[in-house]
C-alpha positions in Angstrom: -15.3 3.1 51.1 -13.3 -0.2 49.9 -10.1 0.2 48.4 -10.6 -1.3 44.9 -7.7 -1.6 42.2 -8.1 -1.0 38.7 -11.9 -0.1 38.3 -13.1 0.8 35.4 -15.4 3.6 36.0 -18.0 5.2 32.9 -18.3 8.7 34.1 -16.9 11.8 32.7 -13.8 13.4 35.0 -15.6 15.5 37.4 -17.9 13.3 38.1 -15.8 11.0 38.8 -13.4 13.1 41.0 -16.7 13.9 43.0 -17.7 10.0 43.3 -13.9 9.5 44.5 -15.2 11.3 48.0 -11.6 12.7 49.2 -9.6 9.2 48.2 -5.9 9.2 46.5 -6.1 7.3 43.2 -4.5 7.1 39.4 -7.0 7.5 36.8 -5.9 6.5 33.4 -7.9 6.3 30.2 -7.2 6.3 26.2 -7.5 9.6 24.5 -6.5 10.5 20.7 -4.3 13.9 20.1 -5.3 15.0 16.4 -1.5 15.4 16.0 -0.1 11.8 16.7 -0.9 8.6 14.7 -2.3 5.6 17.4 -4.0 5.9 20.9 -2.4 7.7 23.6 -2.6 7.4 27.5 -4.3 10.0 29.8 -3.1 9.5 33.6 -4.6 11.9 35.9 -3.1 11.6 39.9 -5.7 12.8 42.5 -4.4 13.3 46.2 -7.1 13.7 49.0 -9.6 14.3 46.0 -7.1 17.0 44.7 -5.7 16.4 41.1 -2.0 17.1 41.7 -1.0 16.6 37.9 -2.6 15.6 34.5 -0.2 13.6 31.8 -0.7 12.6 28.4 1.8 9.7 26.9 2.1 9.0 23.1 1.6 5.4 21.9 5.6 5.3 22.1 5.4 6.9 25.8 6.2 9.9 24.6 5.2 13.1 27.2 3.1 15.0 24.9 0.9 17.4 27.5 0.7 18.0 31.2 -0.6 20.0 33.5 -3.9 22.5 32.2 -3.4 21.4 28.8 -3.5 17.4 29.3 -6.6 18.2 31.7 -8.4 19.9 29.1 -7.9 17.1 26.8 -9.2 14.8 29.3 -11.8 16.6 31.1 -14.2 14.7 28.3 -13.1 11.4 28.8 -15.9 9.4 29.9 -14.4 5.8 30.6 -11.6 5.9 33.2 -9.3 2.9 35.0 -8.9 3.9 38.6 -6.3 2.7 41.1 -6.4 3.6 44.5 -2.9 4.7 45.5 -2.2 6.0 48.8 1.0 6.9 48.1 0.2 8.7 44.7 2.0 11.7 45.2 5.6 9.8 45.7 4.9 7.7 42.7 4.3 11.1 40.8 7.6 12.1 42.1 9.2 9.3 41.0 7.8 9.7 37.8 8.7 13.3 36.7 12.0 13.1 38.7 13.4 10.0 39.6 15.8 10.0 42.2 19.5 9.4 42.0 20.3 6.0 42.6 22.5 5.9 46.1 25.2 3.9 44.3 26.3 6.5 42.1 28.6 9.9 42.7 26.3 13.0 42.3 27.6 14.6 39.0 30.1 17.9 39.7 29.1 21.2 39.5 27.3 22.3 36.1 27.0 18.9 34.4 23.5 18.5 35.1 21.8 22.0 33.4 19.1 20.7 31.2 19.1 24.0 29.3 22.9 22.4 28.4 21.7 21.5 24.9 25.6 20.2 23.6 28.1 18.3 25.6 31.1 20.1 27.3 34.1 19.7 24.9 36.0 16.3 25.1 33.6 14.5 26.6 33.1 10.8 25.8 29.9 8.6 25.9 31.0 5.5 27.7 29.7 1.8 27.2 26.5 2.6 24.7 26.9 3.7 21.1 27.5 7.7 20.6 24.4 8.0 18.4 21.8 5.3 19.0 19.2 4.8 16.5 15.5 3.6 17.0 15.0 0.3 15.6 11.0 -0.6 16.5 8.5 1.0 18.8 8.5 0.5 22.2 5.3 -1.2 22.6 3.3 -1.6 25.8 4.0 -5.5 26.2 8.1 -5.0 26.2 7.2 -3.2 29.5 5.4 -5.0 31.0 7.7 -6.7 33.9 8.9 -3.1 34.7 7.4 -0.9 37.5 5.4 2.5 36.8 8.7 4.7 37.4 11.2 2.3 35.1 8.1 2.3 32.4 8.2 6.4 32.5 11.8 6.7 32.3 12.3 4.0 29.3 9.6 5.8 27.8 11.4 9.2 27.9 14.9 8.1 27.1 13.3 6.3 24.4 11.5 9.9 23.2 15.1 11.5 22.9 16.7 8.5 20.9 16.0 9.6 17.2 19.3 8.7 15.5 20.7 12.3 15.9 21.2 13.1 19.2 24.3 11.1 20.9 24.2 9.8 24.4 25.8 13.1 25.8 23.3 14.9 24.2 20.3 12.9 25.7 21.9 12.9 28.9 22.7 17.0 28.8 18.8 17.4 27.6 17.0 15.2 30.5 17.0 16.2 33.8 17.7 12.8 35.2 21.1 11.8 36.4 23.8 10.5 33.7 23.6 6.9 35.6 20.0 6.5 35.2 20.2 7.5 31.5 22.9 4.9 30.5 21.0 2.3 32.6 17.9 2.9 30.8 19.5 3.3 27.1 21.4 -0.4 28.0 18.1 -1.5 29.0 16.4 -0.3 25.6 19.2 -1.9 24.1 18.7 -4.9 25.5 14.7 -5.0 24.4 16.1 -4.4 20.7 14.2 -1.5 20.5 17.0 0.7 19.8 21.1 0.3 18.1 
């Protein structure tokens, strides 16, 4: 079967998976989520014909659902954009848990605890406003020049910016390295979507 990039199929999800005949691909579709205003994007990651993960992102890129819950919402969709992607597992892994940059030292013990809701006493943010605020929506057009992994990280960090969380709280609540969060916040400020 020829490898087609971004071909649109008008099939239900199960039929589409059957038609992929064991290939690896990223499937995307638009989906409406009752509690969310605007159009959401559904993504299904398929490796060798097996679904690895299903995700639903909100209009601003926020992760709304994953796993079985997302799959249940997406299974009734009948229009899919398909990108044949042999390294789908690697792309999914980098989207969900981006690697630490080589140049950055790994933080000390205990500083990456995802359960930590508040920063340690005496900690200070570095170059960014202590409490970033959203200024406008993070539109898809703004992210056109970024890789899929970068878009995912930017959207994830953007969803944490609510005008109440400090930079340190955002770092503590995300399972990302502090350097990656700092870089994402700097990029979001450059794009003019946060203060």
